[in-house]
N, C-alpha and C positions, 0 to 999 in steps of 0.2 A: 504496501499500498504503498501509495506516496505520503511524504509526513514532511511536513513544512521545518518543523523542528529541524530534522536529521539535516534538512538543508542546508540551513543555519549554521548547524554547527558543521558543516562543511566549508561552506564560506570561511568561517575563521581558519578552521586546518589549513585550508587551501593554500596559505601566504607562505606554508615552509618548504615549498615548494623553488621559492626565489629569495628567503631572507635568512636570517638565524632567529630562533626563536628560546627565549630564556623561561621558565613558568616561575610564576612565584605563588606565596597562601594567597596573593588575592587575584591572580589570574597570570596576562599572558604578557610578555612584551616580544614586540618580534624589531627586531632590528637591524640593517646595513650599513653601517660607516661608509663602505665602498658606494653607495647609491644616493645620496643623499637627498636628493631630488626625487624621488620615489615614495611618497606619501605610504603607499600599499608593502612599504619594504619598511619602513618606520612608524611602528604604530604600537601601541596597548589595549588592550581587551580584560575589562574586570570584570569579573566571573563570580566574586564575593561579594555581595552588594553589603554585609552585617558585618565585618569589619571597619575599623573607622577609615571614614572615606579619605577624610583629611590627610590621614596617616600617606593612606596610600597613592594618593596624585601628590604628596610631597615625593615620597617614593619615584613612583614615575617621572615627577620633572627633575630629580634628580639626575635618572639615570641617562635621561637623555641631553641635559645643559651637559653632563658630563663626558658624553659622545660628542658634543659640538651639533647636536641633531635637536630640531625644534620638538616640544614634546607635542602627543599628538595620540588619542585616542579616538577611538571607532566602538561603533554600537555591536552589545552583544547580545541583543535581543531578548533579555530575561525581562520579567514581566511586572512594569511600574520603574525600569530604571532610569529613564528620562524623568522621568518629575523627580526621580529622588536623587538622581547625580548634577542635573543642570543648576540646580545655584551653589554648591559646589566649586564645580568648576569654573563659573562666572566667580568664585569669591576668588579664586588661583590665577587671575588672569586668563584663562581660556575663552577662546572664539567659537560656539559652537553651531552648526549649521546643520536642518535638516534635511531631507530628502525621501523623492518618492518612491514606495517599492515596488520596482519596475522588474520584477521577475517574472518568466515565462519558461514550461515546461512542455517540451516533446507531446502532442498527440498519440498515443502507441497504434493507432491504427493508419498513422502519414504514413503512406509511399513513397519517398523522393522519387522523379523525375532523374535522373543523372546524367551529366549532356559525356559521351564517350568519346566525342570528338576533340574535349581538351584533355591539358597534358596534367592531372595532379595525382602527388601524392607525398608523403612524409618526408617534410626536415630534419634533417638529422644534428646540419650544424649554421653558425653564423657567417654566411656567406657575403658577399662584398652586398649585392640587389636587396637581400633581407637585411640586410645593416639600414639602405638606402631608402628601404620601402617603407621603414617604422620611424624612421627621419623624418623624412615626409609628408607623418599621416600622424603629426605633433606629437612621437611617440618621444623622440628626444633623446638624446645619450640615458636616461635614467630606464626608458623603455627599452634600449637596446640591453642594460646590462641586467635587468629584472628578465628579458626574455633568455638570454645566456645563462641564466643561472637556472630556469627553468627546463631548459634543455640535456641537463643534467639527467633528471630521473626519468625514469623508464616507461612511470605512467602518466605522463608528458609527452602530449604527437601534436606535434607542431605541421599543419597543412599545406601546403598552397600548387595556385593555379600555376603553373611554371609553359610560358611562350620564349620561343629563342631562346633558352636558355636561361633565362631571366626570370623572375618572382613576381608577378604582377596580384595579387596576391594571399592575403596567406588567414588563417583563422588555427585556433588552438581548443584541444577539450583535454579536459585535468580528469582522468577515469578513477577513482579513488571506491568507497567501501558503498557501494548502491548507490550515488549519487557522482553525477560526471557533469564539470560547469563547462561552458565555450567561451573562449574569451579569446582577445586578441585579435581580433577581426577588423585587417585593413586591407584596401586597396590601393594602387599607387593612384596619386593625384593624377598623373598621366593619363589613365583607362578606365576613370570614373564612369557610368553613365552607359556603361557595358551589361547588367545585369552579372557579373563577376562575383560580385558578392552573392549573389543569389546562387547562384550556379554552384560555387564551391559552400554550402553551408549545405545544399543538398545531398554536393560530394560528401561532406562530410556526415550528414545524416548517416547515409548509407554506411561509413566506415566504421563509424559508433555503434552500429546493428551487427557487423560481420564480429567486433571484438567484444562486443559486452552486451549483457543486459541490463546495466543500468539504468537509471531515469536520467534523460539529459535535460539540461537546461542551461539558463543563462538569463543577464541580469544589464537590460538597456534604458540610458535615458535619454535616446536618442526616440524621436515620433518615425523619421522617413526609416531608421533601423527596425523599431520593434515592427511596423509595416511590412516589409522584407519580410520576417522572423514567420509575422502571422500567416505566409504565403509560401511560406517550408515547413509547416506543419506547428507552429510553437501559438500554444495561449496561457494566454496572464494566469495567474494564481496569488491570492490575496495571503499577505502578511500582515499584518493588523499590527504587529508593535512595529514603531518607528524605528527609519534609518537616521543616522544622526553621527557626525562627527565631530573632535573640539581640540582646539590644535591652541599654542600659546605663540601666537607670533615673533620671529628673530627680529632684532633690531627695535 
């Protein structure tokens, strides 16, 4: 059975593929000083709200500032956490932002139409054209570094659409316990408006079905991308607890 709670746990665990993890009595700290501009690589999750929260926040702040990183905290999707934490976060100088929960899961009855005329396969290394594609699609240096870390893991599958030995579009799927997450979807700016993203997602859906029986899901905050995913068999699912993040701006 599809379980939203399991999806949210998978979200938190998925950061391990490209950063370092420190387990604390109150939660988890992710950090990668080699990639300071990557928010996902450098943030904490508070999993125990019964411990003194001011002490918890001071420890998080001390950890990150000691490594010359911005203190940052992500939602852990615990009941009432936002209402409980927000006043403490504000008191300690955090800027707090909230986001829409735009999660989607593949309808398991959907059969993708794969375009056999295109060359699509799994990518095993960071070739110069993959690096350029990421840098040209707002990933920048932090996106390149994060993807390089992810490629170290067997459960991480990076798929690419190739033409004339150059990648025109990429997408990834991380296959873990019962749930698989699509991420890193990008099309080279010089090759947009050719439905390459749709073709690649259809290929990814078929690829995933061949290697895993997991639920396949994703998150998007882009309405245009959401329409593309709906055409590829994805449906929105509701998460009632809010998504949020908080950080202390540097300087």
